[in-house]
N, C-alpha and C positions, 0 to 999 in steps of 0.2 A: 504494500500500500504506500502511495507517495507521501513524502513528508509534507508538512504544512506549506501552503502557498508562499508564505513570507520567507521561508527558508529554502524554497525549491531551487531558486537560481543559484544559491550558494552550493547546494548539493550537486547541481550540474557541474559547476566549476570544480568541485571536489572530484567528481567522476573523471574529469578531463586531466586531473593532475598526474604528471608523469611519475611521481614518487608514491602513488597510491599502492599499498601492498596487496598482494593476492588475497590475504586473509580478509580484506575489506570488501572484496568484489560482491559477495552474496548480499551483504547488508546494503551496499551502495545501489545495486540493481534493484533490490526490494524497495528502497526509498524512492527510486525513480519511476517505477511502474505505477500506473494509475489504479485506483480501486474500482469497485463495481460501477461507480458513477462516471468513470472515464476521466479524461483530461479536463482541466478547467478551460472553459471556453475562451478562445481568442489568443492565448499566449503559451500555455503550458506545453502543448505538443511540440511547438517550435523549439522551445527550450530543451525538451527531451531529445529531439533529433540532433542537437548540437553535441550531445555526449556520446552518440552512437559510434562514430568512427573510432574514437579512442577506446571505447569499451570492446568493440569487436576486434580491435587490434591486440588486446591484451587478455581478455577473458577466454579461457580454454574450456571451462565446464560447459558441456553441450546443453545441459538443462537450462542454465542461465542464458546461453545464447538463443535457445529456442524461445524463451520467454520474451527476450528483447525483440526478436523477429516478429513474434505474434503481436507485439504492441506497436509496430511501426509498418503496417502494410503499404501505406502510401509512399514511404521512403525507400522501399526495397530496390526498385530499379536503379536509383542513384547509388545506393550502397553497393549493389552488385557491380556497377560500372567502376566504382572505386577499388574493387577487389577486396571488399571487406569479408566476403564469404568464401569458404572452401566447399569441397564436394559434400562434406557431412552436413552442411547447412541447407543444402538445396531442398531436401524433403520438407523441412520446416517452412521454407519460403513458399513452396508450392501448396502447403496446407492452408496458408492464410492469404494467398493471392493467386488468381487464375493465371495460367501460362499464356498471357496475352503477348502481342507483338512487342510491346515495350520491354517486358521482362525477358523474353527470349533474345532480343537484340542485345540487351545488357549482358546476359549470360554468355552470348557468343563472343564477347570481347576477350574472354579468357579461355585458353585452350583446355584448362582443367575441366570445364563444363561441356566440352564438345559432344561427348557421347550422350549426355542427358538432353542436350538441345536437339540433337538429331532424333532422339526418341520422341521428344515432345512434338517436333515438327510433323512426325508421322501420324500424330493424332489430330492435327489441325484440319479444319474444313477449308474449302476453297476461299471463302471470304477473308479469312484471317491470314492467308499465306502472303499475299502481296504486302500487307502491313509489316510483316517481319523484316523484309528486305528494306522497305522504306524507313522503318525505325532505325535499322542498322546504319543507314546512310544519312540520317537526319543530323542537322547541325544542333549543337547545344551551347549554352552560355560559355562553357569552358573549352569549346572546340578550337583546334588550331586552324585559324582562318587562312593560313597559307596553302592549305590543301583540303579538298573536300573529303569527308569520311567515305570509306569504301567498305561494303559488306564483305566479310571473310568469304573466300572462294568456296570453302566447304559448306558454309551456310547457304549460299546461293544454290549450290548443287543439291543440298538436301531439300530446299524449298521447291526447286525445279522438279526433282524426282517425285515429290509428293503431289505437286500440281499435275504433272503428266499422268501420274497414276490415277488420280481422281477423274481427270478428263477421259482417260481410256475407259474407265468403268462407266462413266456417263454415256460415252459413245456406244458402248455395248448395250447399255440399257435402252438407249434411244432406238437402236435397230431392233432389239428384241420386242419392246413394247409395241412399237408401230407395226412390226411384222406380224404380231399376233392379232392385230385389230381386224384383219380380214375385211377392210373396207368400211368398217362401222364408224371409225373416228380417226382423227389424226391429231397428234399432240406436238405442235412445233415448238412449244416452250421447253420440251425435253432436250432440244438440241443444246449441246454444251456452250457456255459462254467462255470464250477463250481469253478475255482481256487480262485477267490476273496472271495467268500463266504466260501470256504474251509479254507482259511487262518484265517478267523475270527472264524469259528466254532471250529477250532482246539484249540482255546484259552478257550473254554467252555466245558471241558470234563464232568463236573458234570451235563450238560444239554443234553448230547447226547441221552440218553435213552428216556428222556421226549420228545425231539423233533422228534425222529423217530416214536413216537406214536401220534404226534399232527395231528389233523384232517385236518388242512389246509396245514401245511408244512411237514408233515410226509414223503411223498414220496421224496420230494426234499432233505430233510435231509439224507435219506437213500442213495440216489445217491451221495451226496456230501461226506459222510463218506466213502463210498466204493471207490471213485475215488481220494480222496484228503488226507486222513489220513493214516499214516503208520500203518501197521497191529499190530506192537508191542504195540501201544497205545490203540487199540480197545479191550476192554474186550469181552469175549465170548458172554455175554448177549447182548451187543450192536451190535456186528457183526451178531448175530442171528436175532436181530430186523430189520436188513437191508436186510434180505433174500428176502422179497417181491420185491425189486428193482433189485436184482442180475441179472436176465435174461433180463433186459431192456424190460419189457412188452409193453412199448409204441412203440417199434419198430416192434412188431409182424406182424402188418398188413400194413406196409408201402408199397407204390408202388415201382416199379422197384426192385423186390425181389432179382434179381441176384446181385445187388450192395448193396441194403440196408441190406439184411440178411447176406451177407458176412461181412459187417461192424459191424453188430450186434454181430456176432460170434467173431470177433476180439476183440471187447470191453468186451465181457463176459470173454474171455480167459485172457485179460489183468487184469481183476479184480481177477481172480483165481491166477494169478502170484503174484499179490500184496498181496493177502490174501489166502495163501495155505489152511487154515482151511476150506474154503468154500467147497472144494472138499469132505470133510467128513460131513460137516453140511447139504449140500443140493445136494447130488448126483442125486437125482431124477429130481430136477429142472434143473440142468445143462444138463443132458442127454436129457430131453424133449426139452429144448430150442435148443440144438445142433442139434437134429434130425429135428426140425422144420426149422432151418436155412438151413440145407442140402437139405431138401425136397423142401421147397418153393423157395429157391434160385437156385436149381439144381446145387449145388456146385460140385458134383462129377460125373456129366454126362461126358461121354467119350469125347465128342466134346469140352466141356468146359475145361477139364483137359489138353487136347492137346494144347489148345490155351494159357494156362498159361505160364508165364515166370518162369524160375527156382526159383527166389526168392519168387514168388507168391505160388508155390507149397510148398516150405519150410514153408512159413508163414501159409498156410492152414493146413499142417501136424501138426505143433506145436499147433495151436489152437484146432484142433480136439483131439490131444493127451491129452489136458487138460480138455476137456469138453464132449467128446463123450463116450457113452456106447454101441454103435452099432458096433459089430465085423465086419460086412460087410463094413461099411463106413471106418473103420480103415484099413481094408485089401485093399480097393481101393486106399486110399491115400498112403499106404505103397508101393504099386506097382508103383504109380506115383513117389514117392521119389526114388525108385530103378532105375528108368529110367532117372534120372537127369544126366547131363554131368559129366563125370569122372574128378575129380580134378587132378592137376599136383603137384608133390612134388619135390622141389629143396632145397638143404641145402645152405642157404645164411648166412654164419657166419658174426658176427659183432666183431669189435676189443674189445668190452667190454664183450663178451661172456666168461663164465667160462669154466671149464674143462668138465662139464656135457654135455651130448648130447642135441641137440636142441629139444625143445618140439614139438610135432606133429603140433600144431597150427602155429609154425614158419616154418614148412616144407611145409605144404599144401598151394596151391593157394587159396583154401577156404575150410571150413569145414561144409558148409551148409548141404550137403547130409548126412554125418555121424551124425551131431548133430540132424538133423530132425529124423533120424532113432533111435537115442538114446531117443529122446522125445517120440516117438511112443511106444518104448519098455517099457516106464514107465506106460503105460495104461494097466491095468490088463485085459481088454476086447479084446485086440489084441492077436491072437495066436502067441506064441513065435516062433514057427516053421517058420513063415513067415519072421521074422527078421533074424533068424539064417541062413535061406537059402540065405540071401544076403551077408554073410560074404565072400564067395568065390569070389564075384564080386567086393569087395572093394579094394581100393589101399592099399598096405601094411602100409602106413602111417596112413590110416584111421583105420586099425586094431589096430595100436599102439595108436591112439587117444582113442579108446574104452577102452583100457587097462589102460589109464593114468588118465582120469579126473573123478572127484567125481560125476559129473552130470549123469554119466552112471549108470543105474540100476545094482545092484550087480550081478544078474543072467546073464546079457549081458556082463558085464565085465569079469566074469568067463568064459563064452563061448568064448570071444575073446582071453583070456589067453590060453585056451585049443585048439584054432583053429590052424590047420596045414595049412601052405600056400599051395595054389593050384599051379600047374605047371606055370600057367600064372603069378601068384603073385611072384613066385620065380625068374622069369626073369626080374622083374621090380626093377631096382636099382635106388636109389635116388642120382642123380648127385650132386656134391658139387662144389660151385663156389670157385675157387682158386685165390690166389693172384698171381701177376706176379712172385714173388720169388718162390712160390710153382710150378708155371708152368715151371720155368727154369729147374727144375729137371725132367720134363716129357719128354718122348721120342718124343711125337707128340702133342705139345700144341694145334695145330689147331684141331686135332681130339677130344681133351678134350672139347674145347669150342664148337665144333659142337654138342657134346652130350648135352650141355646145351640148345642150340637152339632147338634141336630135342625134348627135354623134354617139351618145352612150345610152340611148333609150332602151336598147335590148340587152343591156349588160348589168351585172350585179358585182358587188365587191367594193374594195377600198378605192380602186381607180374611179369607178362610177361615182362614189360619194365625194371624192375630191372635187369633181366637176360641180356637183350639187352644192357643196359648201361655197365654191367660188361664186355661185349665183346668189345664194341668200346673204352672203357677206357684202355684196356689192350695193352701193347706194342707188344703182340704176335698176335694181330689181323691181319687178311689177307683180301685182297679185296673180296675173296669169302665169308668170314664170314660177312663182312660189307654189302654186297649185300643182305643178308637175313634179316637184321635188318629193322624195320619199317622206312619208308622214313622220317616221321616227327621226329623220334628220332635222326637220323643222321643229318638232316638238322638243327635241333635246338641245336645241341651239338657244343660248340665253344671252350671248354677248350683245345682241340687239333684239328689240321686242318684235321680232317677225311673227312668231306664233302668238304672242300675247295680244298684239293688235288684231289679228284675225279672230281670235277667240272672243275678244271683247265685242267685235262686230257681230259675231254669231250669237252670243248669249244675251248681250244687252242687259236689260233689267229683269229677265225672266229667271226666277229661282229654279224652276224645273230644269231649264237648260243647264244651269251651272251644276246642279246636282247630278244630272245625267253625264255631264262632261267629267266631273270628278270620279264618278263610278267607273266610267270607261277607262280613264287613265290609271285608276287603281287596279283594274282587272286585266289590263293589256299584258299578254305574255310576250316573251322574247321572240316567239315565232310568228307573232301577229303583225309583222311590219312589212307586208308585201304591198300595201296600198299607198297611193300618193297622198299628199296632204289635201289635195282637192277632193279626192274620194273620201277621205276621212271627214272633211267638213260636210260634204253632201250626205254622208251616212248619218252623221249626228243631227243634221237638219231633219232628216226623214224620221228619226226616232222620236223627236220631241217637236210637235207641231205647235 
């Protein structure tokens, strides 16, 4: 039981005294340890911790050492780093503190604890593994700033082995569970997440080639390297050794092929994007896997294509552009891309814009269609004529997009430069949002702003709303223009009394109208914003006569 608080600080200094005889150790330790009520709040535990380095350096009785350890769980990693504990102390340390990353990293600083650390690492789950290496490499207040801390090689090896072992087990479970499903379900979340192991494996470049050929861990190492390591760091020899895992063979026979093979194709394409050399190293494997995904998943059936949302069509086109060698499949997806909704283009200047014309990506409401077309054009198996035939149907700003960006294949960029605008394209002007000062010089500002709304009337999203905000913020706005703006845009705008003025005119001195309006605004759901402000006003007029 601790001595009284008034004498406790003196007792701590006594415990630190270098002339303290061994006969006093038991009594001194007893006087330092807290009673059942614990340490006095705010100061006593800090004082106690100051005596620990001296005591652990001199006290040999294991019972006393164990009691000191049990009283200081929060200080253990720091004491371990200082070398205060020997092998006999580790069991007591582990009894009062879990073997977390901080503690294992501290133990790993001393070779005497190597075997126990390796044993503890073998009991860790995937989530804790990366933390061990990061803790071992972390800077501390007493770190030598002239060089960064480096985790011991044997610790990195132990963590890597444990991580690869866990991933290999998960990979086997993924294949077994989904293989037994027999078409009833598919569990994509069972696919291992490689990121933690990838972080550790990235620190061992000299072992990459060896691990890709390892009988037990080889396939896992291949997947991890393909998904987690930047391509600039992977030598051709190592990347070539990863080719057996490139096409995700574990996914080939999964149930629910409509979903599983689409996801497989997406992941294969993602690997090609990450490592462009794969397209030259294994064109046959890519084409074969892509054809299997399309065939088994029925990815290009007419009914399925019609059911896809625009962003899904774009994603499928980009993935096939990277992986497919089948001209018919590429032609089908090219046709689907051509049928995507036509984008809108509006010039929305910014005060910080320079004198140069706005880039096409700033003009277009979206560039999904033209970027997907450019991706397909980069596949040599697609007939160029099919792409060139679409130029007459693109928005003029999409043509400019093809002329501007480096991601466009040279032959398509040249075709865009030589393209002569069709009559329909010549009629399409790109309206420019003007400031009020610029509108002052216009003969008919209302007509100018009407052209803005006409340009985006068939579109939704932030691009559309930017134009609407430009209208209601202008002092040249009219009631006719405001009625065309989305109801939720007008009703949520408060910098100027646009909505307030209209509601005052609508409700006037009629309490019933004001009550009906309040009830309507209180009950409006987030999904009930498809109507224009004019439609909202008319509907409220009809409800209360």
